[in-house]
N, C-alpha and C positions, 0 to 999 in steps of 0.2 A: 504493500500500500504506499502511495506516495506521501510526501510530507503534507501537500495541499489538501489532500483527503483527510489525513489524521487530524488537521487543524480546524475541520468543520465542526460546528456545534454539534453535540451528541443528540443522535436521534434523527439528524436533517435527512439523512439518504433515507432511513426507514419512514419517515413521513413522506417522502417523495415517491417512494414505492408504490403507494397507494394511489397516486395520481396518473394523469395521462395528459399528454401534449397532442392536442389534435389541431389539424389545419381548418380554419374557417373556410377557406375557398378550395377549389380545385386545384391541387398540385399533383405533380407527377408521383405516383405511389399511394396516393391518399385522397379520399373523397369524403369530406364532413366526418372524419375520425375513423373511417373504415378501412382496414389495410387490403384494398383490392385496387388494383391499378387500371386506370382507364388509359394507359399509354403503354406500349409495347416496346421495351428495349431491343436494340439491335444485337447486343452483346450476349453471348452465350457462355461467358467466363464465369465459372463456379466461384462464389465468394464465401459463402457461410450456410449454416443450418439455423433454423428457428423453429420454435415449438407448432406443430400443427394447430390450425383454428379452424372451426368449422366455416365452410365455404371456401376454403384452399382447394386447388385443383387437385386432384388425386395423382396426376401424371408427375407432380413435381414432389411426391413422397419418396423420401430415401428408404428403400426397402431393406437394403442391405444393413444400414444403421438400426432399422427396426428390429432385425433378427439377432442383432447384438445387445439391444438395450430394452426391448420389449416396449418402447415408446415410438410415437409419430414425430417425426421430423422433416420439415419442408427444404428443400434444396433453394438457396437464394442465389441470383445472379446480378452482377454489379448495376447492370442497366435496367434492371426489371422493378420488382413491386415495393421497394423500401422507399419510404418517405424521406428525404434529405432535409437535415436541420443544420444550417450554417450559423454557428455562434460567431459573431464579430465583436471582439473586445477592445475597446479603445485603450491603448498602452502608452498614450502621451504623457508628457510632464505633468499636466495637470491633474492626472489621476493619482499622483503621489500624495496628495494633500490629505491630512487627517487632522482634526482637532482633538481627536480621542486616540485610541489605541489601533485603529484599524483604518488603513487607507483606503481610498475609493476603489484603487486597483485591486487591492486584496478582496474587498467586497464583491467586485465585478468577477473575479476570478472564481470566488465560491459560487456565485450565481452560474457561471460558464459550467464549472465542474458538475453542479447538481442538475443542470437541463441535458448536459452530455450524458449523465447517467441514466436520467429517466429516458432519454431519446434511444439508448441502447438497450434498456431494459424492455421497451415496448417493441424490440425489433426493427428500428430504424435506424438511419445512419446519421451520426452527428459528424461534423465537422468544425474547424476552428480556423479564424482569421485573427490575427493580432496587428493593430494598426498604430504606427507611429511615423507619420510624415510619409505613408505609403504602407504597404503590406509588409510588415516586419517579420511575420512568420504564418505559415499556413499548414493546415492538414485538411485534405479533401475528404468529405463524407464517404464514411465507409462501415461496414457492418462486422468486419472480422472481429473475433474475440479479443485480441490484443491492441484493437484500435483504441478502445477507450482508455487503457492504462496508458498509451503513449500520448494521448490527447491532454491526459491530467500532468504528465511528466512536461509535456511542452508549456502548457500553463505555468508550471513551477519553474523550469529552467527560464523561461524568457522573462518573467516577470522578476524574479528574484535577481536574475543577471543584470536586468535594468535597475535595480534599485526601487521598483515600484512596489514591491513587498517587502516590509521590512525583514531584514536578517535576523535570527535569535540574537538577542542581547543589546540590540540597537533600539533607539527611539525616534520618534517623529516630532519634527519641530512644528508645533500647532500655529505658529505663528504665519508660516508660508500659505499664500493663498493666490488665486488667480481670478481676480475680482472682474476682468473683462474678458469678453469672448475672444478666441483665438482668430487666426485669419482665414479660416476655411480648409485647413489641412484635412480634416475628418471629411468633409465632402469629396475632396479629391480622392482621398483614400477608398472611400466607398465605391467610386467609380473603377477603381482596380478590382475590387471584389466583385461588381458586377460582370466584369469580363471575364473572371474565374468561372463563373455558375453557368452551366450548360442545361441544367434542369431546373424545372421550377419546384419549389419547396418552401420552407419556413426558413426566414432570415431574422435572426435575433441580434440586435444591435444592444450591446451594452456600453453605455459611455454617460460621462456627465453632461454632455451635449453644449459644451461651453465654447459655443462659436456662432457666428452671424446665422441666424435661423432660416434666412431665405434659401441660401445654398444648400444647408442640410437638409431642408424639407424638400428641396428639388431633388436632392440625390435619392432621398428615401422614396419619393413619389415614382421614381424610375423604377425601383425594384417592383412596386406595386404594379406599374403598367406592364412589367415583364411578367406578370402572373405570380409573384411570390406573395406568399403570407407574411407580413412584416409585423415583428414584435420589438416595440422600442422601450428597453428598460432604462431609465435615467437614474444614475447612482449620483446622490450629492450627499455632501457631509452637512450636519447641522450649523456648524459655523459660516458654510456659504449661504444657506438658507436666511439664519437669524441675524447673522453679523454681530455677535455678542462682545466684539472687541470694544475696549474703553480706553481711553487717554492717547498718547503719542505711541504708534505701534509703525514698525517697519514690516511693510509687506514685500513679498517676493513673487514676481511672476515666475511660476514652474516651468512654463514654456521656454521664456526666454533668458530668465534668470536674472532680469533687471529687478533692482530694488527701489521702493519708494517709501520714504519716512514721512508719515502724516498724522494730523490730529484727528481721531476717528470722529469725533463730532461733527467735524467740517464735511465729512464725505457719507454719514450714514445713511441720510435720508436719501440722497440722490441714488447711492449703491442700492438700496431695499427697491426704490421706484424701478430704477433699471432691471434689476434683477426679477421683480415681478412681471414687467412687461415681457421680458425675454422668455420666461415660464409660460406666460399666456400664449404667446406666438407660438410656442413649440407645442404645447398641449392642444391648443385650438386647430394648429395645421395639421398635426398627426390624425387628429380624430376626423376631419373633414376630408382628409385624404383615404380614409379607411384603415389607417394604420393603428396598432394595437398599442397604446401608450401607458405607460406604468412609472410612477416615481417611487423610488426606492432610497431610504435614508439608511446610512450606515449604522445607525444607533439601532435599527431594528433587527433582530435576530433573523439570520438571512434565510433560515429554513422555513420559520414561520411566514415570512413576507413573502417567500416564493410560493409556498403552496396555498396560502390565501389568494394570490393573485392568479395561480393556474386553476383554483376552484371557481372563481369568478368568470375567467375566460372560458372555461369548460360549460357553465351555465348559459353563457350567451351564444354558445356556438350551435 
């Protein structure tokens, strides 16, 4: 078991085991939550087995495996019946911020790890793209048994290596913050992700979304236009939402490294108003485009927050 999974709150994966991640729209390998594809892949390359479910075509049963195990398993092929779930995690500098013990990147990595576990458990194919001024790492969706462990390891190696998840024995400076949106790097990175995806599936963006909302929403609408079911999980810290700072504080832009020392009383009102407007634009823009949006704060236990969100999403499907 990787360190990133050992660090998850107790019982989180057990709670997720009872959930289901379903597509709200027609995607390849999935229609309204049923694992029956309306799209026939050209590939006949064997990829993996999964448990037989009523309605599966009998011609795909592995009778040799049945003879050894006395259980029914269905053969799976890379281009056929599995829904792909591409998890897109923002690994840029602003995700390093934490006013408490956990950074936004660490919280986001837990969300990605949990969703990958759920996707794999239900027989679908999780993938991962890490974004930092482009696609900094990727693992295309697969259903093979070792794939989930490799995805977890990639999260751990990349985020710890970049300093986005605190190493054991280190602390996070709660003064650092990124109070203004960045220059659109996330939107540009999403364009690279779009070019990678050849099948319609679920796309999950996990990010603080701290950049100009117009370009970001345009990039997300493109995925929707291409037939993907888009989930936007915005991860924020209480310090960014409530601006609890008092007195003279030196802020650091975690994207550029630029520092600014100011009296917080002079900027508090304008910061909170600008932040409110940014959030309203993001939330309303996602909903009007048919994108599934959810705000998650790093103070909420990730397991409870994720299962509550998936429960609401399932009820609306």
